[in-house]
N, C-alpha and C positions, 0 to 999 in steps of 0.2 A: 914249319910244319905247315902242312895244308891240312885244314878241317873242313869238311861238311855239317852243315847245319841241320838237321832236322827236326824240325818244331820252331817255328822264329815269331815266337808271342815274346811276353816280358823278358822268360828267361833263356830266351836264344839271341837275344838282343844283349844281354846282361852279358850271357856268354863271350859273345861277340865281341863288348868292348874290352872286356879282359882280354880277351887272346890278341887281338887287334895290340893291346899297348906291352903287350908280352913280346909282340914279333912275329905272330903266328899267321897267316890268312886264311879268311875264309873264300872261299873258292864253289861252295853249293850252299844254299838257302832256302828248305824244303817250306813249305806251309800247305794250310788246306787247301788255296788256289791254285797249287803247283806240283801235287803229288805227284803226276804223273813223271814229274820230270827228275823223280830217283831212280834212273835207271843205270842200264852198264856203262855207258859210254859219260856221262857226269859223272857217278861216282867214282870213275878212273880215275881221276885228276887229284882225290883226297889222299889223304895217308891214313886218315881216321874219322870218324863219324861223331859228333857226339848227337845222343836224341832226346831230346823232352817234348813230348806230346800230352796221347790221355789214354785213359786203359784200355779205350778201342781199337787204338789203332800202335800201340806199342810195339808188340809181339809182330805183328807185317813188317812193321819199318826194322826192327832188329833182324828178323828173317833176314830181309832183303839185303841186308848188309853183310851179313854171314854171308849170305851164297855168292854174292857176288866182291869175296874175299876181304873186304874191309872192314881194320877193328872197328868196336863199336861201344861207345860210350855212353850207357842207358839210366835215365833219372826219374822216367816215367814211371809210376805206381798205377795199383789197382789192375795189372793183366798176370799177375804171379800164379793163375792156375796153370799156365799154359809156361812156367817154368823148365819143365823135366825135358819139355819139347826144343826148348831154346838151347837149352844146355846140351843135349844130344847131337844140334843141328851144328854147335860151335864148335863139338869133338868132331863129329864127320867131317866138316868143311878144314880140320886143322885152321879155325879161325881165331880171335880173341874176344873178348868181351869183359868190359867191366860192367857192374852191376853193383847200386847203390839205393835207397832206399831214400838215402838224403850225401850230397857232396862237402858240407858243409865241415870243415876240420873241428869246429868247435863240437857241431854234433858228434863227431866219432867219436870224438876225445870224452864227451860227455855218455856216449855208448859203453865207454870202458869205466865208466865212475857208477853208471847203472847196475853193469852188472857186477861189479865189486860190493856194493851195497846191497846188492839183491843177497848173493852169500852169505854174508854179515849178517844181516835180519833174520837169516832161516833157523838160526838160533834162539831167535827171541820172537816166537808163534804166537804171544801176548800181542804183536802187531797186528793191526791190518793192513793192506795198502792198495792205494787208487791211483788212476792216472785221470790227467784236466791234458787234452790236446785243442789250438785255436789258432786257425787259417782265416788268410780271406776265403770271401763268399764266392771267387771263382773257383776255388778249390773243391773238384769234382767226388772223390772219394773222401768218405768220411769211417774209419778212422783214417788218418793221413798213414802211409806208408812207413814214417818215421815212428809214431806210436804203435804201430803192427811191429817194429822191431824190437822198442824197446819194451813193449809186452809180452814179446816171446821168449826176452832175456830174461825177464821177469819169473815168468812159469819156469823155466830152467833152473832159474836157482832158489825160489822161493815155494819151498814144498806144500803151503797151504793154498797154493793157486793150482787149479787142475785147467780154465779155460776164460780167455779174455771176452766180454759183452761190451758190445758199445750204446752202453745203457744205466745208467743205478742201480745196481743190485745187490740185495740182503744178503745174497748166499754167500758163508763163506768162500768155497772152492771157487766164487767168477770173481776175476778181475775185472772192474770196474772203470771204462774209459769213458769219459763223458768227452765229447765232440762242439766245439762252437766255432762258428762260421761268424768273423767280424771284420767287417774292413775297415784299417787296411792292415791288418796283422801278415807278415811274411812267415810266421811261426813261432810259439809257445809250445814247449813240452814239460809238463812236471808231473813226479811221481812222489806221492804223499805217502808216508809211514807212518800208523796215526795209535795210540793204544791211550786208555784212560788216563793214562799221565802224560806224556808228552808228544809230539809232533816231529818226526824227521822229513823234509821236503828238499828234494834236487830240481832245477829249472835251468830250464836252457831258451833262452828268447832271442830271434834274430833279429836283426835293427833295418836288413836292408836284404836283397839278391844275392848282393856279391858273395856273400861266404861259400852261398850254395853253388854261383857260378863261377868262381874259381877253384873250386874243388873240383871241378866236373874237368876245367883247363887240366888242373894237376892229373888227373886218372889219363886224360888226352894224352899228354905229353911222357907218363909209364907206361903206356901198352902201346904206342908206335914201336914196332917192328919183334910184339914177343906173342906166344900163341898160347892160349888157355882161357881159364874162367876167374876172374878176380874178384876180389872187393875193394874198400877203402881203408881195412885193415892192412893189405898188402901196398896198396897206394902209399900211405903214412908211416909202412914199417913199423907197425904195432905189434 
């Protein structure tokens, strides 16, 4: 498979390493210094694009890929105010898009566990729930996209919480997310249910970027030749 990398920072390089190990070819690398090279002629050499950039450029990059008829796997966070536009463009162009806030296989299994635990805890409203996430200092958005996904799962299944807030709150309806930025953390997410009697906590800790990169390559393999919009649940068959 021929892959275009849009975003060639630490994550892009990790994706390249795993993709090459699996026998794929990187035919285009785009970063801030050669953004103009993301054009029809260059992208036509690729079977799929993998996009990991920043909140301010992600939607534009995804749109370009869809306009040019290239399936795109995006792991950028902080741009989802434009999600409906991306979704409509994908349908209009009969394109293909995989989006996930986190491509780690472990994190996506953690999402399933988080949802299940929230459903169980909903019957026990004597418990309160809080969240904490830690990332490296170069992480631009807070809370992280992964933390927001986890929070939305809790809100959908634990009735006492009505909204998440990125601060420590004493309001019963607020789900507090505490965000810390400490080097060299690749990412830790914790959800804690606590009462006067005991605590139940689930934690996922990434040890390197390889988990995220491997999942992104898996998603690229999945979407090649497909049409429509997918997430990691479909990629992993969950």
